[in-house]
C-alpha positions as CSV (number, residue, x, y, z in Angstrom):
1,M,91.5,-46.8,22.1
2,K,90.8,-48.6,25.5
3,V,87.3,-49.4,24.4
4,Y,88.5,-50.7,21.0
5,N,91.1,-52.9,22.7
6,T,88.4,-54.3,25.0
7,F,86.3,-55.4,22.1
8,Q,89.4,-56.8,20.4
9,T,90.0,-58.9,23.6
10,M,86.5,-60.2,23.5
11,G,87.1,-61.4,20.0
12,M,84.9,-58.9,18.2
13,P,86.4,-55.7,16.6
14,L,84.5,-52.5,17.3
15,Q,83.9,-52.0,13.6
16,Q,82.3,-55.4,13.3
17,L,80.2,-54.8,16.4
18,V,78.9,-51.5,15.0
19,H,78.1,-53.1,11.7
20,Q,76.3,-56.0,13.3
21,S,74.3,-53.7,15.5
22,R,73.3,-51.6,12.5
23,R,72.1,-54.6,10.6
24,R,70.1,-55.8,13.6
25,F,68.6,-52.3,13.9
26,Y,67.6,-52.4,10.3
27,W,66.1,-55.8,10.7
28,F,64.1,-54.8,13.7
29,T,62.8,-51.6,12.1
30,W,62.0,-53.3,8.9
31,N,60.0,-56.1,10.5
32,Y,58.4,-54.2,13.3
33,V,57.7,-50.9,11.5
34,A,54.0,-51.3,12.0
35,E,54.3,-51.3,15.8
36,L,56.6,-48.4,15.8
37,L,54.3,-46.3,13.5
38,F,51.3,-47.3,15.5
39,F,53.0,-46.2,18.8
40,L,54.0,-42.8,17.3
41,A,50.5,-42.2,15.8
42,K,48.7,-42.9,19.1
43,C,51.2,-40.9,21.1
44,A,50.5,-37.9,18.8
45,D,46.8,-38.5,18.9
46,A,46.8,-38.5,22.7
47,M,48.6,-35.1,22.7
48,L,46.5,-33.2,20.2
49,D,42.9,-33.8,21.3
50,P,43.3,-32.8,25.0
51,A,45.4,-29.8,24.0
52,I,42.7,-28.6,21.6
53,R,40.0,-28.9,24.3
54,L,42.1,-26.8,26.7
55,Y,42.9,-24.4,24.0
56,I,39.3,-23.8,23.0
57,Y,38.3,-23.1,26.6
58,K,41.2,-20.7,27.1
59,T,40.5,-18.9,23.8
60,L,36.9,-18.4,24.6
61,C,37.8,-17.1,28.0
62,I,40.2,-14.6,26.6
63,T,37.8,-13.6,23.8
64,D,35.0,-12.8,26.3
65,Y,37.0,-11.3,29.2
66,G,40.4,-10.4,27.7
67,Y,43.4,-10.6,30.0
68,R,41.5,-9.1,33.0
69,V,41.1,-12.6,34.5
70,N,43.2,-15.7,34.8
71,C,41.6,-18.2,32.5
72,N,43.7,-21.0,33.7
73,D,42.1,-20.7,37.2
74,P,38.4,-20.1,36.6
75,A,37.3,-21.4,40.0
76,I,39.0,-18.4,41.7
77,T,38.9,-15.5,39.2
78,L,35.6,-16.1,37.4
79,K,32.2,-15.7,38.8
80,P,30.0,-18.8,38.7
81,E,27.7,-17.4,36.0
82,Q,30.8,-16.4,33.9
83,E,32.3,-19.8,34.3
84,A,29.0,-21.5,33.4
85,A,28.7,-19.4,30.2
86,I,32.2,-20.1,29.1
87,Q,32.0,-23.9,29.8
88,S,28.6,-24.1,27.9
89,L,30.1,-22.3,24.9
90,A,33.3,-24.4,25.0
91,A,31.3,-27.6,25.2
92,Y,29.5,-26.6,22.0
93,Y,32.7,-25.9,20.1
94,I,34.4,-29.0,21.4
95,S,31.4,-31.1,20.2
96,M,31.6,-29.4,16.8
97,Y,35.3,-30.0,16.7
98,K,34.9,-33.8,17.4
99,L,32.1,-34.1,14.8
100,S,34.2,-32.3,12.2
101,V,37.1,-34.7,12.9
102,N,35.3,-38.0,13.3
103,L,32.5,-37.9,10.7
104,P,34.7,-37.3,7.6
105,S,37.3,-39.8,8.8
106,A,34.5,-42.4,9.3
107,A,33.2,-41.8,5.8
108,L,36.7,-42.0,4.3
109,G,37.3,-45.2,6.1
110,L,34.7,-46.9,4.0
111,F,36.7,-46.1,0.9
112,C,40.2,-46.6,2.1
113,G,40.1,-50.2,3.1
114,A,39.7,-51.6,-0.5
115,W,41.6,-48.6,-1.9
116,S,44.7,-49.5,0.1
117,D,44.5,-53.1,-1.4
118,K,45.2,-51.4,-4.8
119,V,47.7,-48.7,-3.9
120,G,49.5,-50.1,-0.9
121,R,49.5,-49.4,2.8
122,K,52.1,-46.6,2.7
123,L,50.0,-44.0,1.0
124,P,47.1,-43.9,3.5
125,V,49.7,-43.5,6.3
126,L,51.3,-40.5,4.5
127,I,47.9,-38.9,3.7
128,S,46.8,-39.1,7.3
129,C,50.1,-37.6,8.5
130,F,49.8,-34.8,6.0
131,G,46.3,-34.0,7.2
132,A,47.4,-34.1,10.9
133,T,50.4,-31.8,10.1
134,M,48.2,-29.3,8.2
135,A,45.7,-29.3,11.1
136,A,48.4,-28.6,13.7
137,L,49.8,-25.8,11.5
138,L,46.4,-24.2,11.3
139,A,46.0,-24.5,15.1
140,L,49.5,-23.0,15.5
141,I,48.6,-20.0,13.3
142,S,45.4,-19.5,15.4
143,T,47.6,-18.9,18.5
144,A,48.9,-15.7,16.8
145,K,45.4,-14.7,15.5
146,A,43.1,-14.8,18.6
147,R,40.3,-13.1,16.7
148,Y,40.2,-16.0,14.1
149,A,41.2,-18.7,16.5
150,I,37.9,-20.6,16.7
151,P,37.3,-20.6,12.9
152,L,40.9,-21.8,12.3
153,I,40.5,-24.6,14.8
154,M,37.3,-25.7,13.1
155,M,39.1,-25.6,9.8
156,S,41.9,-27.7,11.2
157,A,39.4,-30.3,12.4
158,L,37.9,-30.6,8.9
159,V,41.3,-30.9,7.3
160,R,42.3,-33.6,9.7
161,G,39.1,-35.5,9.4
162,M,39.1,-35.4,5.6
163,C,42.6,-36.9,5.6
164,G,41.4,-39.8,7.9
165,K,42.7,-38.8,11.3
166,S,44.5,-41.7,12.9
167,N,41.8,-44.1,12.0
168,I,43.2,-44.5,8.5
169,I,46.7,-45.2,10.0
170,S,45.2,-47.9,12.2
171,M,43.4,-49.5,9.2
172,A,46.5,-49.4,7.1
173,L,48.9,-50.8,9.7
174,C,46.5,-53.6,10.7
175,S,46.3,-54.6,7.0
176,Y,50.1,-54.3,6.7
177,V,50.6,-56.7,9.6
178,T,48.1,-59.1,8.0
179,D,50.0,-58.9,4.7
180,T,53.4,-59.5,6.3
181,T,52.6,-62.4,8.6
182,D,51.2,-65.9,8.4
183,T,48.4,-67.4,10.5
184,S,50.9,-68.6,13.2
185,Q,52.2,-65.1,13.8
186,R,49.2,-62.9,13.1
187,T,47.4,-63.1,16.4
188,T,50.7,-62.3,18.3
189,R,51.5,-59.3,16.0
190,M,47.9,-58.0,16.3
191,G,48.4,-58.2,20.1
192,Y,51.6,-56.1,19.7
193,L,49.7,-53.5,17.8
194,L,47.0,-53.3,20.6
195,A,49.7,-53.1,23.2
196,T,51.5,-50.2,21.4
197,N,48.1,-48.5,21.1
198,Y,47.6,-48.3,24.8
199,F,51.3,-47.6,25.5
200,G,51.2,-44.8,23.0
201,Y,48.2,-43.1,24.6
202,F,50.0,-43.4,28.0
203,I,53.2,-41.9,26.8
204,G,51.4,-39.2,24.8
205,S,49.3,-38.1,27.7
206,T,52.3,-38.1,30.0
207,L,54.3,-36.0,27.5
208,L,51.3,-33.6,27.1
209,G,51.1,-33.0,30.8
210,S,54.8,-32.4,31.1
211,L,54.8,-29.9,28.2
212,L,51.9,-28.0,29.5
213,E,53.6,-27.7,32.9
214,L,56.9,-26.5,31.4
215,S,55.7,-24.6,28.3
216,T,52.6,-23.6,26.4
217,I,50.1,-25.1,24.0
218,P,51.9,-23.9,20.8
219,V,54.9,-26.0,21.9
220,V,52.5,-29.0,22.1
221,F,51.4,-28.3,18.5
222,C,55.1,-28.1,17.4
223,V,55.9,-31.5,19.1
224,F,52.8,-33.0,17.4
225,I,54.1,-31.8,14.0
226,G,57.5,-33.3,14.8
227,I,56.1,-36.7,15.6
228,N,54.1,-36.8,12.4
229,L,57.3,-35.9,10.4
230,I,59.0,-38.9,12.1
231,I,56.1,-41.1,11.1
232,V,56.5,-40.0,7.5
233,I,60.2,-40.6,7.4
234,V,59.9,-44.1,9.0
235,A,57.1,-45.0,6.7
236,V,58.9,-43.9,3.5
237,L,62.1,-45.7,4.5
238,Y,60.9,-48.9,6.0
239,M,57.4,-49.8,4.8
240,R,57.3,-52.4,2.0
241,E,55.1,-51.4,-0.8
242,D,54.5,-54.9,-2.4
243,T,53.3,-56.7,0.7
244,H,49.6,-56.4,-0.3
245,K,50.1,-58.3,-3.5
246,N,48.8,-61.9,-3.2
247,F,50.9,-63.3,-0.4
248,P,50.2,-67.0,0.2
249,D,49.1,-67.9,3.7
250,N,51.8,-70.4,4.6
251,K,54.8,-70.1,6.7
252,Q,57.4,-71.6,4.2
253,T,56.5,-69.1,1.5
254,L,56.4,-66.3,4.0
255,E,59.9,-67.1,5.2
256,E,61.1,-67.1,1.6
257,N,59.7,-63.6,1.1
258,K,61.2,-62.0,4.2
259,A,63.6,-59.2,3.4
260,F,65.8,-59.7,6.4
261,T,66.8,-62.9,8.1
262,K,67.0,-63.0,11.9
263,D,70.8,-62.6,11.9
264,G,70.4,-59.3,10.1
265,N,71.7,-60.2,6.7
266,F,70.3,-58.3,3.8
267,I,68.7,-61.1,1.8
268,V,65.6,-60.8,-0.4
269,K,64.0,-64.0,-1.5
270,K,60.8,-64.2,-3.5
271,A,58.8,-67.3,-4.1
272,E,57.4,-67.9,-7.5
273,I,53.9,-66.7,-7.1
274,Q,51.4,-66.4,-9.9
275,P,50.4,-62.8,-9.8
276,E,46.8,-61.7,-10.0
277,P,45.6,-59.6,-13.0
278,V,46.7,-56.0,-12.5
279,E,44.4,-53.2,-13.4
280,E,45.8,-50.8,-16.0
281,K,47.0,-47.7,-14.2
282,T,46.0,-44.5,-15.7
283,R,47.1,-41.0,-14.9
284,C,46.5,-40.3,-11.2
285,Y,45.4,-43.9,-10.7
286,E,45.5,-43.5,-6.9
287,C,43.1,-40.5,-7.0
288,N,40.7,-42.2,-9.4
289,A,40.7,-45.5,-7.4
290,L,39.8,-43.8,-4.1
291,L,36.3,-42.5,-4.5
292,Q,34.7,-45.6,-6.1
293,W,31.5,-47.1,-4.9
294,K,33.0,-50.5,-5.3
295,N,35.4,-49.7,-2.4
296,V,32.4,-49.2,-0.1
297,C,30.8,-52.4,-1.3
298,D,34.0,-54.3,-0.7
299,T,34.4,-52.8,2.8
300,V,30.8,-53.7,3.8
301,D,31.2,-57.2,2.4
302,V,34.3,-57.8,4.5
303,L,32.4,-56.6,7.6
304,L,29.3,-58.7,7.0
305,R,30.6,-61.8,5.5
306,Q,30.4,-65.1,7.4
307,R,33.6,-66.2,9.1
């Protein structure tokens, strides 16, 4: 009651303040959803890869020597030849893991650029999160099945790579920012994305170190899954699906298409834009439109065309 009276004295009822704060929160989340998703994706990425490298080393150590030695302190409990053998084998599996993740995601990136122009930016984000979640679940299962740990880790790498890793999220969000800004804002917003990229890696690495000090690697996998679930929820609720459709590149029309004004009011204004011809959508249009050679040609053309 005392707090309520304080806001009444200031001339703003508590209910009105809460309502205005909620509207501003929605406005911020709606207009800066790309930066938020980019930060969460890079934070999760910075957690999983180092954890997997540590997990592969520890798994090989336990597989070869059981629990007779302390695999977390090889400099003290392992002989030099034992340590060299484990590190050599771990380096091989880590290299295979990185190849299994990066090669499929690089190949998929050639298709997803033009594909997202047709189906929107939200679907690539969701697919990438689905692959990352399934990969973390396989890694989590491997912690209970030490005998099959390495094959499960390699399988998780393939699943994550075939769903695009975080590269597809980066592509989709950069395109999303391009779709929702005009030329006067685009460079600034791209700078925000780059800043959240580095900040996400910093926070993810810090969080990983804290979790490994306080808990175990399975907890890291669970946190990684939780972050990806948050990305899915935010993307579903706040990413606009129609932003890739023929937005003119001028500030006046962009302002007319904004879904929220700066004061937080829920206003949707659409300029009268002559739409481009739309392809007839067949059953499973998104699936059929993905693996088309034309997508690769469009991607290469964008990369090589004169600017």
